[in-house]
Phi, psi and omega in degrees: 000332179277359183255143173247136185280113178264166179227151178212140176212155183191182179213147176250129178244113177248116187241125183287133177258306174226183181297330185241007178228149178213161174260120187250119181240135178238126177242129187224138171231132182228141178236109183275359178057034175205150182271115180234150175305149185297326182294322177293322180291324179298316181296316182299315185293324178297316178298321181287319179289343181297343179295347177293325178292326179293323179296314181300313179303319184298322183253017183294138172240181179307129184301309186297321178300319180287323176299320178294322181294317180290323174299315180299321181293315181292325176299321176293323177299314179299316177301318178294337183256019179298134179078354178293132184290147179278157174289165188298317182290331179285325177299321180294325178296316178298319180300316183291321181290321180294318179296320177295317180292336176068216186282012176288334188296124177079004180289317175087209180279083185277159168281155185302322182293324176295319181294324181297325177296333179267008177091010183265137176252134182295131174257155174282100186286130176280359186251134180292331188252008186233135172259141187231147177221165177225144177218142180251109176271145180302127182290146176280171181300128178087356180261160175264159179277078179253137182291159172258126181257153181223136178225145184222136179204161177255129183250138178275066175190177180286163177298325178292321181298313180286331175297317181298317179298319180296322179285334183279064187291335179252042180291165181302316182291323178288322178296324180294316179297319179300319178289321179294330179281352178077028177283145186291318185206152177196116183206164176252139172272089189299329183292346180254011185284140171239170182297327182239028182207143176220148177240131187230154180227136181216151177235125178254134177291146176235166178305167180305149180072007176242145175292148172295153180261129178252130180239124176235122187208158176254142176243129180231132179248150180221128184241144171218176184298121177078010183202138179223135180238139174234122176254143178217142177209160186288152175233164184262024181297140175265126188250135174260112183269001176089345177220162182275124179237139174267103187227157166241135187279122177264171179237137172219134182222144181182187187210132172256137173230122179243123181232126176295140174233164183307143180293156181252187181303146182090356180075019181284126177292153177216151172214158178264126177257122177242123184239118175243127186220143172237117188235129180232112178287343176061201182067213183268012180276119184298149181299326181293332174294312179302313180299322180293332179271007182302314179307322181296321181290326181280358179291353176305328180294325176292321177299323175294317180299316182291328182297323185249015188300130179233037183306311185300317182295315182291319177296318181299320179295323180290318177295321180298318178298320179290317182294322178298316180299317180294317183294321188266339191231009187291334180282346181273346183288130181251125186255141177284167176300317179298321179293318177299317181298322179297315182292316177299326179294316176299320179293320181294326183288325177299312180295319180296321179293313183294331181270356190294144185278338183259023179294119184243140179276131179234149177292122182271352181088002176213128181300337185275351182239125174265146182226131174230147183236138177209173179241140176269118184048242179259023180286123185284332180277138181281152174248126181271133178245109182256147177209141180197173175242132186238139187279070180198164176290151180303307183298323178297320179291324174300318179297317180301320178287319184281340181273079183293343180252017174293165181303309184293321180299318183292319181295313178301319181295317182289328178289336185257022172103002177294133179254310180221152174210128180239127175244123182236122180285139180257309178203196184292344183234007178215157179197160179259149178225115177250123186221155177227132186232150168260117181290351179059034176240126181302132178092346180269135176278171181292151178248135180248135179236134181236115183230151167248137182242131181224130175250150175212136173266109186286324179199186179298336186237017179211137178222154179221140177236124182243134171249130180220154175291149180209152176240020185300328188255017184295329182283313180291318181233088182303152177292150179283118183293343184262004184241158175262132183276122182260184180225137178223107179245116184227142177232123173255130176238124180246134182225126183285136175244168179296143181294154181239114183052039178084357183262126179300143179230142182221128174270133185238124172244137180229129171252123182231127172236109181247126175237113181274001176060181180077188185272072178241130180300147183298326179292335176288320178289326173298326181288326179295320176299322177295321177298337177300337179297339177298332178296319177289322179297315179297324178292321177299316182290326180294324183262006183302126176232042183295324182296317180294321179293316176298322180297320176295319176299315181300316183298322180294315179297319179297321181294322180292326180288325178295327177280000178058045174289130182288133178251355183077183178076027182296325180294319180289327178295319179299330179290321178288326179296331180294334179289340181296330184295135176297142182237153177302131178096357176292144178230155179266126180286177179295139177299336179296329184275325189247354174067227185281351182291139173271102184241149176221140180225161178207136174222141179249177188285348178274000177098001179274142177221148178233154178198148177219146176223133180240136184205135175274131181238138181275071177197165181284160182302320181290322178299311182300314184297322181292324178296319181289000000 
C-alpha cells in the first residue's frame, strides 16, 4: 500500500563511427506517479543517466588510439567528398572567412619581405616549427580593431588527416588536456552536426575579477584533391552547460588551409598547414592585450605538427641513405691537396694531444664518456679530448654528425641558442656550415662560426671528420657586422670494434677547441670546450642498446644453465640453503619497504643479520638466474 507503481521507457541508439568505436545515445522517460519539486526530479534524472559513464569506462581503450581511428574514418569521408558542393549557407561562411583572411589565401611559405609587402608583420614565434605574422585590417562598423594572426607550418601527414584532427575538437586527448588545465567547459552541439560541419562551445578561464570567455562557433570543411579548407565563425546559439557560469561571449573567426606537398625521405606524407584567425575576447579587455596573446592562440599549428611528427622516421631514412653512400662509394671519392692537408693536420693534432705530457683527466659528467684536457704548444686555450664506445655502426655515426639539417639536429640547435644555420654542399665528402648563436649570457653579442667539414674513410674500420675555420664564403654570404666571429676546430675519429651480442660497436674520439672570441676569460672558454662533450653524451644515449646487449648475455647464461653446466661451489650453496629455514625471532618488515615480496629478517646483538625474500616472478628459472 505504501508503494506507487511508476513507469519508465526509453531507447538506446548505437551508431557506428569506426569498426571499433561507436556513438552511444540513451533517451529515457520516467513517470514516478508522484508530485515532486523540479529540482529533485532533475537530480534523480542525472543519477540515472550517470550510468552512461559506467558503460564508457567498461569499454574504454587507449584514448590516442581511439582518436586516431576516428580521425582516419573522417579522413576517408573527406576523400570521398572531394569536389562536393557546399550548401548555400556554408558557402556564405566560406566567403566571409576568405574575405577576412584577405590575400593570404594560397600564398604559402612566403619570405618575410614578401609578407611585409602584403601588410603582414612578423611575430616572435614561441614555436620552433611555426612562423607567425600579424595584420591589422580596417574594422567594420561595430567591430573593434583586433589584429588577424597567421601561422604556417609543415605537418607530417596528408591534408585530410590533419583536417580530421582539427575537426575532432572534442577528441579524448583534447578533452583530457582541457580538464587538466582546469577549463570550465568544452563540448559539441551534436544536434547541429552535419556530415561536413560541427558546432562547438568552449569556456576559457580568465584572470581574477574578469568573466570567463565563452566561444560558440561552427566549423565547416571543404575538400578537393590535395587540399582541404576549414572555415569557422561564431554563432548565436545559447548553450546549456549543466551548471551556471559567469561568462562574456567572445568572437572567433578564421580559416584553415591544408595543402599536400611532396613526400620526404622515408615515404612520410607532408602537407603545409596555414592558419588564419581573428579572435576578440571582448568585454573590458583592451585590444592591445588581445593582440599580444595572438601567438598563444596560433600555437595550435604547433600542436598539429607535434601530433603527427615523424622526425625519427625521416631522419633514419636520411641517415640510411648517407650510410649507404659511404659504404658503397667511399673509394670513389677524390680529395684535393687542400682537403688532404686539413685531414692530415687533424690527425697530427690528435696524436699530439694523446702524446701530450700534461694530459689531465677531467670529469665529463657522464661515466660512459672520458674527458682529458691538454694544450697544443703555446696555446692558452685547452683542447678537450673525449672518448667513448657507442652501440652503432661507424658509418651511421658519421651520418648522424654530418647531417646538420636533419629534423633532430635543427631542433637541438635551436633549443641550445642557435639562431641561423646555413649548410652548403661542396661535394660528396665536404660541406660548409655557417652558424650564428646566442650565448644566452646577458651583455654578450651573438657569435658567428664559419666552418668547412670534410669526412674521409681511411679504411674499412676507420673514419675521420675534420672541422676547420674558413672564409671561403665571405663574399657570397657576408659576415654579420653585429656578431663576433668565433673559432671551432674539431676532429672526430671513428674506429669499428667487434660486435657485442650482435650489436655493432664503434669507438669515438673527439678533439674540440672552441674559442668564442671577445673579452671572455680563458677558463670560461675551457669550460665551453668541456660542454662540447654533451654532444657525445647525447649521441651515446641516442644509440644506446644496453638492453639488447644485456638480453644477449642473459640468453647465453640461461642456455648454459639449461645444459646443466657445473659451476662448482656445492658446499657453499648448501650453507646458504640452510639460511632459508625459518628461525626463532624472525620478523616480517613493513610492506612499504618490500612491496609484494614475502620477506623475513633477523638480527642479533653480535652484529649478525639474516634475511630471506620470496617472490613469484613471471619468467623461467633460467632467465631469473641469468639476470642475477
